C-alpha positions in Angstrom: 0.0 0.0 0.0 1.5 3.3 -1.0 1.4 6.7 0.7 -0.7 9.4 -0.8 0.8 10.1 -4.3 1.4 13.5 -5.8 0.7 13.8 -9.5 4.0 14.4 -11.2 4.2 18.0 -12.6 5.8 16.6 -15.7 2.5 14.9 -16.6 0.0 17.1 -14.8 0.7 20.2 -16.9 0.3 18.6 -20.4 -2.7 16.6 -19.2 -4.4 19.7 -17.7 -3.8 21.6 -21.0 -5.3 18.7 -23.0 -8.4 18.6 -20.7 -8.8 22.3 -21.0 -8.8 22.2 -24.8 -11.2 19.3 -24.8 -13.5 20.9 -22.3 -13.6 24.1 -24.3 -14.6 22.2 -27.4 -17.2 20.3 -25.5 -18.8 23.2 -23.8 -18.9 25.3 -26.9 -20.8 22.8 -28.9 -24.6 23.4 -29.3 -25.4 19.8 -30.0 -28.3 18.8 -27.7 -27.8 15.8 -25.4 -29.8 12.7 -25.7 -32.9 12.2 -23.6 -32.3 9.6 -20.9 -34.6 7.2 -19.1 -33.7 8.2 -15.5 -35.1 6.4 -12.5 -34.9 8.2 -9.0 -32.2 6.7 -6.8 -34.9 6.3 -4.1 -36.0 3.2 -6.0 -32.7 1.5 -5.4 -33.3 -1.9 -3.7 -33.3 -2.0 0.1 -32.1 -5.6 0.1 -29.5 -7.3 -2.1 -28.4 -10.8 -1.6 -28.4 -10.8 2.2 -27.4 -7.1 2.6 -30.3 -5.1 4.1 -30.7 -1.4 4.4 -30.4 -0.2 8.0 -30.3 3.6 7.6 -30.7 6.3 4.9 -29.3 9.8 5.1 -30.8 12.7 3.2 -28.4 15.1 1.5 -28.2 18.3 3.5 -29.0 21.6 1.7 -25.5 23.1 2.1 -23.9 19.9 0.8 -26.2 19.8 -2.2 -25.4 23.5 -3.0 -21.7 22.5 -3.3 -22.3 19.0 -4.8 -24.9 20.1 -7.4 -25.8 16.5 -8.1 -29.1 15.7 -9.9 -29.8 12.9 -7.5 -28.1 11.2 -4.5 -28.3 8.0 -2.5 -26.7 7.7 0.9 -27.5 4.4 2.7 -26.0 2.0 5.2 -26.4 -1.7 4.8 -25.7 -4.7 7.1 -25.4 -8.3 6.1 -28.0 -10.6 7.7 -25.6 -13.5 8.0 -22.7 -11.8 9.7 -21.7 -8.6 11.4 -20.5 -6.8 8.3 -21.7 -3.4 7.4 -21.1 -0.9 4.6 -22.2 2.6 3.5 -23.1 3.2 -0.2 -23.1 6.7 -1.6 -24.1 7.5 -5.2 -24.1 11.0 -6.7 -25.7 11.1 -10.2 -25.1 14.1 -12.5 -27.6 14.3 -15.4 -25.3 16.6 -17.5 -21.9 18.1 -17.0 -22.3 20.8 -19.7 -23.3 23.4 -17.0 -20.2 22.8 -15.0 -21.8 20.4 -12.4 -19.4 17.5 -11.9 -18.4 14.9 -9.3 -16.1 16.1 -6.5 -13.3 13.7 -5.6 -13.8 12.2 -2.1 -10.1 12.6 -1.4 -10.6 16.4 -1.6 -13.7 16.4 0.7 -12.5 14.0 3.4 -10.0 16.4 5.1 -12.7 19.1 5.3 -15.0 16.7 7.2 -12.3 15.7 9.7 -11.1 12.5 8.1 -7.4 12.2 7.4 -6.2 10.0 4.6 -3.3 7.8 5.7 -2.7 5.6 2.6 -4.0 5.2 -0.9 -3.8 2.9 -3.8 -5.9 1.0 -6.4 -7.9 -2.1 -6.2 -9.2 -4.5 -8.9 -12.6 -6.0 -8.4 -14.4 -8.6 -10.5 -17.7 -7.0 -11.4 -20.6 -9.2 -12.5 -21.9 -8.3 -16.0 -18.9 -6.2 -16.9 -16.5 -7.2 -19.6 -13.4 -7.0 -17.4 -12.5 -6.4 -13.8 -12.9 -2.8 -12.7 -10.2 -0.6 -11.1 -11.3 1.5 -8.1 -9.6 3.9 -5.8 -8.7 2.6 -2.4 -8.2 4.9 0.6 -7.7 4.3 4.3 -9.0 7.3 6.4 -9.0 8.0 10.1 -10.7 10.4 12.5 -9.7 9.9 16.1 -10.0 6.2 16.9 -12.2 5.6 13.9 -10.7 4.0 10.8 -12.5 3.4 7.5 -11.7 1.8 4.1 -13.0 3.9 1.2 -13.5 2.6 -2.3 -14.7 4.9 -5.0 -15.0 5.3 -8.8 -16.7 7.2 -11.6 -19.3 5.3 -13.6 -21.1 6.0 -16.8 -23.2 3.7 -19.1 -20.0 2.8 -21.0 -17.2 3.1 -18.4 -16.0 2.5 -14.9 -13.0 4.8 -14.2 -10.9 5.4 -11.2 -8.9 8.4 -12.4 -10.6 11.7 -12.3 -8.3 12.9 -15.0 -9.2 10.1 -17.4 -12.9 10.6 -16.4 -12.7 14.2 -17.7 -11.0 13.1 -21.0 -13.6 10.3 -21.6 -16.3 12.8 -20.8 -15.4 14.8 -23.8 -14.9 11.9 -26.1 -18.0 10.1 -25.1 -20.2 13.2 -25.3 -19.3 13.5 -28.9 -19.9 9.8 -29.7 -23.0 9.2 -27.5 -24.4 12.8 -27.1 -24.5 12.4 -23.3 -22.4 13.7 -20.5 -24.1 12.0 -17.5 -21.9 10.4 -14.9 -22.0 9.1 -11.3 -19.6 9.0 -8.4 -20.0 5.8 -6.5 -18.4 5.4 -3.0 -18.4 2.4 -0.6 -17.2 2.8 3.0 -16.6 0.0 5.4 -15.1 0.0 8.9 -11.3 -0.7 8.8 -9.8 -3.1 11.2 -6.1 -2.3 11.4 -5.4 -5.7 13.0 -7.2 -7.6 10.2 -7.0 -5.3 7.1 -7.6 -8.3 4.7 -11.0 -8.9 6.3 -12.0 -5.2 5.8 -10.9 -5.4 2.1 -12.8 -8.7 1.6 -16.0 -7.1 3.0 -15.6 -4.0 0.7 -14.9 -6.0 -2.4 -17.7 -8.5 -1.7 -20.1 -5.6 -1.3 -19.0 -4.0 -4.6 -19.4 -7.4 -6.4 -22.8 -7.9 -4.9 -24.2 -4.4 -5.6 -22.6 -3.7 -8.9 -25.4 -5.1 -11.0 -28.0 -3.1 -8.9 -25.9 0.0 -9.4 -25.8 -0.5 -13.2 -29.5 -1.0 -13.2 -30.2 2.1 -11.2 -28.2 4.4 -13.5 -29.2 5.4 -17.1 -28.2 2.8 -19.7 
């Protein structure tokens, strides 16, 4: 597990320039976006293969003003067969043409009192997807509390860990598919520092179990 990485200036500047050029092209186009069949996230299942919803948290007004998501889901689940628990957060953005876009959790965590201590990537076999997905993996702490955070960006055609690649694909896919919708998906589980492999197994199992339901809940 690596310490929090800093994006190399050598690569960050050219990539930022490329994203800027692509974004300018994207936002200047007058091509209308496709109509989507959007279901409210409130219809997301309360029970999936032994995982049952135990709590739901509404998005506070001040958070929504900053987030600017079209719809959100914030639920905690517990497994009926063991003591495992997990939190699932989804922020759906209908269009990014107006500037509304996902905020990386790694930028929000320090502001809420959580300090990231380590980061990396994790590969998860996702049912119904052509290949394993790569997601961001963070360990965060606040006092005596420790959590494992997995998150990624998801569209109808892609699951992306990198926010930089997500911006590039946003432009390319908007031209090809005439849509710029995206979602930030985040899974949080308690992290046991004495048994880190158990926490990771819980998180990956949750992602594998819920991935088909997440795909079904988002526009195809």
